[in-house]
C-alpha positions in Angstrom: -0.1 -0.6 0.0 1.3 3.6 -0.7 2.1 6.1 1.8 0.3 8.9 -0.8 -3.5 8.9 0.2 -4.0 10.0 -3.4 -2.5 7.2 -4.6 -4.8 4.8 -2.0 -7.8 7.1 -3.4 -6.8 6.0 -6.8 -6.0 2.5 -6.4 -9.2 2.0 -4.5 -11.4 4.0 -7.1 -10.1 1.6 -10.4 -10.4 -1.6 -8.4 -14.0 -0.7 -7.4 -15.3 0.0 -11.2 -13.1 -2.4 -13.4 -11.7 -5.3 -11.1 -8.2 -5.3 -12.9 -6.3 -8.2 -12.7 -3.2 -5.8 -12.2 -2.5 -2.0 -11.2 0.3 -0.4 -10.9 0.4 3.5 -10.0 2.5 5.8 -10.0 3.5 9.5 -8.6 4.7 11.3 -11.2 4.3 14.5 -9.8 7.6 15.4 -8.9 8.7 15.3 -12.6 6.0 18.2 -13.9 7.2 20.7 -10.8 6.8 24.1 -11.7 4.3 24.0 -14.6 0.7 26.0 -14.7 -1.1 22.7 -14.2 0.4 21.4 -11.4 -1.1 23.9 -9.1 -4.5 21.7 -10.1 -3.0 18.8 -8.9 -0.7 15.0 -9.1 0.4 13.8 -12.1 0.4 9.7 -12.0 0.9 7.1 -14.5 -1.3 4.2 -14.0 -1.0 0.8 -15.7 -3.6 -1.9 -15.5 -5.0 -4.8 -16.7 -8.6 -5.5 -17.1 -11.6 -8.0 -18.2 -13.8 -4.6 -18.8 -11.3 -3.4 -21.7 -12.5 -6.6 -23.9 -13.7 -5.3 -27.2 -13.1 -1.8 -26.1 -10.8 0.6 -28.4 -8.3 2.6 -26.7 -10.4 6.0 -26.4 -13.4 3.4 -24.3 -10.7 2.0 -22.2 -9.7 5.6 -21.7 -13.3 6.8 -20.6 -13.5 4.0 -18.4 -10.1 4.7 -16.5 -11.4 8.4 -16.4 -14.7 7.9 -15.2 -13.9 5.5 -12.4 -11.6 8.5 -11.1 -14.2 11.4 -11.8 -14.7 12.5 -8.2 -10.9 12.8 -7.8 -10.3 14.8 -11.0 -9.6 18.2 -9.9 -9.2 17.2 -6.5 -5.9 15.7 -6.8 -5.4 14.5 -10.5 -4.5 17.2 -13.1 -3.2 14.4 -15.2 -3.5 10.4 -15.9 -1.1 8.9 -18.3 -3.1 5.3 -19.1 -1.9 2.5 -20.0 -5.0 0.1 -20.2 -4.6 -3.8 -21.6 -6.6 -6.8 -21.5 -5.6 -9.9 -20.5 -4.9 -11.0 -23.8 -2.7 -8.4 -24.9 -0.3 -9.2 -21.6 -0.2 -13.1 -22.3 
């Protein structure tokens, strides 16, 4: 479990909505310090594998992830870098 409460909140939101088989969340905020958007929240990199993505194009997969974390957007998250795959794409 991460010591960062926002990473923990992202994890809970994604797990609740998408039931990922694997989920990695990295806080990349330090790499973006100083740019205007950094004041609005952190930058996070999310890599996940979920059956929820089967039959979905990448754009729809990103929409699903954004919908899962929607309550956190603008209240801690400024940007997400998303890698979303199905189990078949990683095996």
